[in-house]
Residue, then its C-alpha position, 0 to 999 in steps of 0.5 A: x217607462x211606467x205609469x205613475x198611477x197604476x204602475x203598468x208599463x207603457x207601450x209607447x214612450x210618446x203616448x198621452x194616456x196610460x192604456x190600463x188606467x187612462x191617466x193623463x201622463x203629461x199631467x202626472x209626469x213633470x217635464x213629460x214631452x210628447x213627440x207628435x208623430x205624423x200619421x203616415x210616418x209608420x209606413x216611412x220608417x218601417x224599413x229602418x229598424x233603428x227607429x222607435x216606431x218600428x220597434x214599439x208602435x204599430x197602426x193597432x197600437x196607435x188605435x189603442x192609444x187614441x181610444x182608451x178605457x173608459x174612466x169615471x166620468x165616461x162611466x158617470x156620463x153613461x149612467x146618468x144618461x141611462x137614468x134620464x132616458x129611462x125616466x123620460x120613457x116612463x113619465x112620457x108613457x104615463x103622462x096621458x093616462x094620468x090626466x084625471x089623477x092630479x096627485x099622480x101628475x104631481x109625482x110625474x112632474x117631480x120624476x120628469x124634473x129628476x130625469x132632466x137633472x140626470x140628463x144635464x148631469x150626463x152632459x156635464x160629465x161628458x165635458x169633463x171626460x172630454x178634458x181629461x180622458x181618452x176617447x171612449x164609446x161609453x162617453x159617446x153612447x152616454x152623450x147620445x142617450x143624455x140628449x135623447x133623455x133631455x128631449x124625452x123629459x122636456x116633452x113629457x114635462x110640457x103637457x104635465x105642467x099644462x095640465x096641472x096649471x089647468x087643475x089649479x086654475 
C-alpha cells in the first residue's frame, strides 16, 4: 500500500500516518480501517512467521509510527513560540532601563503585544497539530517555548503599562 499524498510505500498496513509526509491515512483513504494491536502482541506472535506483525512490524517501527515527522502546524507552533520567546526576552530586559523615555516605552509595549500574539498563535498551532499530525518533538518544544513566551511578555507588559499610565496621567 502507498501513501496517496506523497506516494511513499507504507511500512505497516495498520499505520495511522505516513512515515514520510505525516499524512493522516484514515482521512485520505476512504474505507481505510486500522486494526488496533496490543502493545505486547509482538512478543506473542514473534514465534509465528505467518503473522503480519512478525513480517512487517518491529518495536522500532512501532516507535516510528507513534512519533512522526513534524508537519506544517508543528513547525508553525515552534516558529511562533521562538519569536514570542525572543521578543519576551528583549522587552523584559529593556523595560526598566527605558523608564524615562516614554516614546521607547510605547515601542516596547507594541513589541510586547506582538510577542503575546505570537505566543497565543503558537498555542493555537499546537492544538491544530495535536488534531491532525503525529506526535513530534518540535511541537512539544514549541508548546513549552510558547508558554514561556506568553509568561515573559505578560511580565514585561505589566510594568510597561503601569509606567505609561503614570506618564500620561
